[in-house]
Backbone bond lengths (Angstrom), bond angles and torsions (degrees), N, CA, C in turn:
res aa  C-N    CA-C-N  psi(-1)  N-CA   C-N-CA  omega(-1)  CA-C   N-CA-C  phi
1 M - - - 1.408 - - 1.470 108.35 -
2 S 1.386 118.05 137.08 1.450 120.89 177.95 1.499 105.86 -84.02
3 W 1.424 114.48 164.71 1.392 123.84 177.66 1.632 109.73 -64.85
4 R 1.278 113.93 -38.46 1.532 121.80 -179.95 1.626 104.88 -61.64
5 R 1.283 116.52 -48.39 1.538 113.51 -178.85 1.469 109.03 -67.18
6 L 1.315 125.03 -35.54 1.390 122.63 176.74 1.589 111.43 -60.37
7 R 1.297 116.61 -45.30 1.481 125.43 177.91 1.503 107.43 -56.95
8 V 1.337 116.44 -46.83 1.561 118.17 -177.31 1.479 108.85 -64.74
9 L 1.279 117.95 -40.49 1.462 123.13 179.93 1.538 110.94 -58.54
10 I 1.374 111.95 -50.57 1.494 116.33 -176.25 1.505 109.98 -66.03
11 E 1.254 123.11 -40.94 1.454 129.07 -179.86 1.528 110.10 -64.69
12 H 1.287 120.67 -23.99 1.399 120.35 172.01 1.481 125.81 -96.03
13 L 1.430 110.49 4.72 1.410 118.23 174.33 1.479 111.27 -65.72
14 P 1.307 121.69 155.06 1.516 128.97 179.08 1.515 105.24 -61.75
15 P 1.285 120.56 147.60 1.452 121.12 -175.20 1.626 109.14 -69.09
16 E 1.423 118.05 -21.04 1.504 115.33 177.53 1.422 113.54 -91.96
17 S 1.383 116.05 14.60 1.531 121.20 178.31 1.571 106.95 -64.59
18 A 1.400 118.54 159.98 1.372 126.31 179.01 1.499 107.03 -68.41
19 T 1.328 122.26 -30.87 1.453 123.77 -178.44 1.426 107.63 -69.40
20 W 1.275 121.31 -52.37 1.490 122.81 -178.31 1.470 114.39 -62.54
21 T 1.418 115.62 -38.20 1.419 119.73 176.81 1.513 110.72 -58.10
22 A 1.335 112.81 -49.14 1.497 119.34 -178.70 1.457 109.89 -60.43
23 L 1.348 119.90 -41.88 1.444 124.39 -178.66 1.581 108.74 -60.76
24 R 1.413 115.03 -46.86 1.399 118.85 -175.80 1.523 109.98 -70.56
25 N 1.275 121.25 -33.13 1.484 122.72 176.56 1.384 115.21 -70.33
26 A 1.375 118.13 -27.75 1.520 121.40 177.53 1.579 113.65 -88.93
27 M 1.215 115.15 -1.08 1.548 120.72 176.27 1.476 111.91 -60.92
28 P 1.298 117.83 125.90 1.531 116.72 172.19 1.477 114.08 -65.53
29 A 1.378 113.56 156.59 1.541 115.26 175.27 1.383 117.04 -59.99
30 E 1.311 123.68 -30.79 1.483 122.40 177.73 1.573 108.95 -61.46
31 E 1.351 118.99 -47.51 1.440 119.53 178.07 1.294 111.80 -63.11
32 L 1.388 125.46 -43.78 1.431 126.07 -179.96 1.571 104.81 -56.78
33 A 1.372 120.39 -45.21 1.413 118.26 -178.60 1.473 116.32 -61.35
34 R 1.410 112.43 -34.90 1.520 118.42 -179.57 1.466 106.37 -70.14
35 H 1.310 121.49 -37.83 1.469 124.25 177.96 1.487 112.12 -64.71
36 A 1.294 119.39 -37.51 1.401 127.34 -179.04 1.423 110.19 -71.75
37 E 1.512 123.58 -38.69 1.376 125.13 175.18 1.559 118.05 -64.81
38 K 1.395 110.06 -24.04 1.476 114.18 -175.30 1.586 105.62 -74.87
39 G 1.278 117.10 -29.31 1.466 117.01 176.75 1.553 118.79 57.34
40 E 1.335 110.29 46.51 1.442 115.77 -178.65 1.502 109.38 -123.43
41 P 1.447 118.46 77.44 1.432 123.57 -171.80 1.559 108.06 -62.64
42 E 1.340 118.83 -32.98 1.412 120.36 -178.93 1.521 111.01 -62.10
43 K 1.355 121.32 -16.86 1.463 119.11 179.85 1.593 104.83 -106.33
44 G 1.278 123.21 19.33 1.407 125.79 179.26 1.579 110.11 -76.87
45 R 1.331 115.84 173.64 1.427 121.67 -178.15 1.541 111.10 -87.30
46 W 1.339 117.78 -9.70 1.417 114.10 175.17 1.528 110.36 -97.70
47 S 1.236 111.65 157.28 1.526 119.08 177.70 1.409 112.89 -73.17
48 Q 1.166 124.52 159.35 1.486 125.45 176.73 1.494 108.30 -58.30
49 V 1.312 123.38 -39.27 1.509 122.21 179.10 1.494 109.31 -63.24
50 E 1.314 120.21 -36.51 1.478 122.59 178.78 1.553 110.70 -70.52
51 Q 1.280 119.57 -32.12 1.416 125.21 178.53 1.519 109.53 -69.96
52 L 1.396 118.27 -41.73 1.408 121.11 -179.88 1.447 109.37 -69.72
53 L 1.270 121.80 -39.20 1.530 124.48 176.59 1.434 107.87 -62.88
54 A 1.219 118.99 -44.85 1.566 116.61 176.69 1.522 112.17 -63.67
55 G 1.189 120.03 -32.57 1.504 121.88 171.59 1.476 112.89 -65.72
56 I 1.307 118.79 -44.15 1.532 121.93 174.93 1.484 108.17 -60.94
57 D 1.299 118.33 -48.99 1.497 119.94 -179.70 1.591 110.84 -57.86
58 D 1.226 119.05 -37.66 1.515 123.86 176.05 1.430 107.88 -66.02
59 R 1.315 120.52 -45.28 1.556 120.45 -177.78 1.545 115.08 -68.87
60 L 1.377 111.21 -37.68 1.423 111.59 178.23 1.607 114.10 -75.43
61 A 1.240 113.47 -24.82 1.550 116.69 168.61 1.424 111.25 -67.65
62 R 1.378 118.55 -38.33 1.503 121.96 179.83 1.493 107.80 -68.89
63 L 1.347 120.39 -42.90 1.508 120.15 177.08 1.424 113.51 -61.85
64 D 1.333 119.36 -44.57 1.470 126.06 174.81 1.646 108.63 -55.92
65 Y 1.226 115.67 -39.21 1.407 119.16 -177.19 1.527 110.38 -69.93
66 V 1.416 117.00 -47.72 1.432 125.84 173.86 1.480 112.68 -57.27
67 Y 1.259 120.25 -39.37 1.428 125.49 -177.41 1.554 107.09 -72.50
68 Q 1.374 120.73 -43.21 1.419 123.73 175.94 1.523 113.47 -58.07
69 C 1.369 111.14 -47.02 1.489 117.08 176.04 1.565 119.10 -62.88
70 S 1.323 112.55 -30.76 1.486 114.73 173.35 1.448 119.93 -74.43
71 H 1.355 112.52 -16.19 1.427 120.67 175.74 1.506 118.74 -99.37
72 I 1.317 115.87 5.63 1.491 126.40 179.66 1.452 109.89 -115.81
73 E 1.365 118.31 114.16 1.437 119.62 -174.38 1.536 110.78 -69.26
74 S 1.294 124.59 -42.98 1.401 124.75 -178.15 1.534 111.94 -84.25
75 K 1.305 114.26 124.23 1.492 119.70 178.90 1.480 113.46 -65.90
76 S 1.307 119.50 -19.95 1.465 125.94 -177.82 1.600 104.75 -77.92
77 K 1.154 117.64 -17.35 1.621 120.80 -177.15 1.538 108.06 -98.43
78 W 1.346 121.43 -2.52 1.425 121.94 179.87 1.575 112.53 -59.08
79 P 1.277 117.04 148.05 1.336 116.47 -179.54 1.546 109.87 -80.34
80 K 1.324 115.65 165.49 1.502 119.86 178.48 1.486 107.89 -69.84
81 A 1.390 114.00 136.83 1.453 118.08 178.23 1.570 114.96 -61.52
82 P 1.246 116.55 139.94 1.543 121.03 -176.68 1.465 114.53 -59.25
83 E 1.386 117.48 140.84 1.560 121.87 170.86 1.499 106.33 -82.39
84 P 1.315 112.75 141.76 1.519 111.65 174.67 1.517 110.28 -72.79
85 M 1.314 111.47 155.37 1.544 114.05 -178.81 1.428 109.57 -65.48
86 R 1.342 117.53 137.99 1.456 121.44 -175.47 1.518 108.61 -73.11
87 R 1.350 115.79 137.74 1.393 121.94 -177.12 1.559 110.68 -112.42
88 P 1.304 122.15 159.71 1.451 121.73 174.49 1.508 110.15 -61.54
89 G 1.388 116.59 138.28 1.378 119.45 175.42 1.502 113.08 87.65
90 A 1.252 117.33 2.13 1.499 119.53 178.94 1.553 108.05 -139.14
91 G 1.353 109.82 127.20 1.560 114.87 -177.52 1.471 108.50 -82.13
92 P 1.370 114.78 175.48 1.499 115.00 179.51 1.493 113.69 -64.06
93 K 1.201 115.97 156.86 1.481 125.61 179.30 1.519 107.65 -58.07
94 K 1.404 119.56 135.05 1.396 119.37 -179.49 1.562 104.04 -88.11
95 T 1.386 111.95 142.46 1.382 121.97 177.57 1.543 112.26 -74.39
96 K 1.240 123.86 144.14 1.452 123.03 172.57 1.585 111.28 -78.71
97 A 1.323 112.97 147.76 1.467 116.01 178.15 1.505 107.97 -72.08
98 S 1.393 119.23 137.91 1.341 122.99 178.01 1.506 109.99 -84.18
99 L 1.278 121.58 156.59 1.411 122.63 177.10 1.546 113.54 -91.47
100 T 1.191 115.60 120.93 1.554 117.31 -173.94 1.428 107.66 -86.75
101 E 1.370 113.21 167.64 1.553 117.30 -173.58 1.568 107.93 -66.26
102 R 1.352 116.05 -34.95 1.542 119.68 -178.98 1.510 107.86 -69.04
103 S 1.372 118.66 -39.00 1.510 120.96 179.40 1.595 109.65 -66.59
104 A 1.322 112.67 -39.58 1.406 119.32 -178.11 1.580 113.97 -63.61
105 N 1.405 111.68 -38.86 1.428 118.69 177.16 1.505 112.24 -66.51
106 T 1.342 112.97 -45.10 1.427 120.21 176.12 1.588 117.61 -58.33
107 L 1.304 110.99 -42.37 1.401 119.18 178.00 1.554 112.26 -68.34
108 F 1.395 115.32 -35.63 1.384 123.11 173.96 1.497 113.29 -60.88
109 E 1.392 115.08 -46.82 1.411 120.12 178.00 1.540 116.31 -62.96
110 L 1.297 112.49 -37.43 1.463 121.60 -178.21 1.636 105.79 -69.30
111 L 1.333 117.01 -37.31 1.440 116.71 179.05 1.558 113.58 -74.56
112 Q 1.326 114.57 -19.43 1.449 120.70 -177.70 1.510 108.86 -92.26
113 G 1.258 119.72 8.05 1.525 124.94 -178.76 1.493 113.54 84.87
114 G 1.258 119.25 28.40 1.490 122.91 172.93 1.426 117.32 -78.11
115 A 1.314 119.54 0.21 1.524 119.29 -175.32 1.543 108.16 -104.64
116 E 1.332 114.71 6.64 1.510 114.81 177.39 1.441 113.75 -74.39
């Protein structure tokens, strides 16, 4: 079997195959980010049905979150917002940096004219 034939066979495996799953899991974060920036879901490794099901799962999770929040009186007891289902070609959502006490004090001083 030639290398070309092997490549063609691998490219035409179903997206849920063990080979494609292993390739996706081994993909470095930079390559995942590059795929995410392209924004071409039609070229993704999931079928359109799988993409639609993931969208439905995300919306159901969001509805459940809103329902729970509407039945809890204290905002401090609200559950954490649901994360969207990870899709091929997109890495996990990056967390925002939190403002530390020292950074807050520095920012406050700068806003009060401390940088003069």
